[in-house]
N, C-alpha and C positions, 0 to 999 in steps of 0.2 A: 687177970690182966690179959688183954688181947694183943696178939702179935700181928703186925701188918708188914708184909714183904713188898716194898714198892718196886723192886727190880722186876717182879713178875709182870706188872702192868706196863713197864717201859718197853719190854721186849715183845709184847703182843701186838698183832695187827688187828685193829678194830674193824668192825663191819663197815663203818663209815669210810675208812681208808680203802677197804677192798672195793667198795662201790665206786669211790672216786677214781680209783685206778682203772676201772672199766671204761670210764669216759675221759680218760686222760689223753690229751693231744700230744703230738710230738714236741710242741713248744713246752708244755707242762713237764714232760719227761726230761727234756734238756735242762730246764730251770731247776728241777729237783736234783739232778745229777751235779750241776754246777754248784748249787747251794751246799750239797753234801761235801763236795771237794773243797770248797772254801772253808767250811767248818773243820774239816780234817787238817788243812794246812794251818789254820789259826790255832789249833790245839797243840801244834808242835812248838818246841822251844826254839829260841833264836839260833842256838847251835845246830839243831837239826835242820832248820831252814837253810842255814849257811852251807851245810853239807850238800844240800840239794841245789844250791846256787840261787836261792830266792831270798830277797830281803822282805821283811814283814810288811813294809809299805807297798810292795809290789805283788802281793798275793792276788788281788783282784785282776790286775793286768795279766798276770801269769795264767790265771784260770780263763779269762775271757779272750785271751789271744790264741787260745787253743794249744798252749804248750803243756797243759796239765795232763 
């Protein structure tokens, strides 16, 4: 029986991503950072968001208003 460790693939940067980063514009970079920040905040529990003073429905406003 073969064993496949999927965590190895998730942490690797592919050649395609490396090439894409070479041609990345400032807009692309900003979009990628905002998307990552939104994902980070959405993964937090409601209690953790409350401690940071953010309501779940205000995550997008918080990130796009520059408060993040």
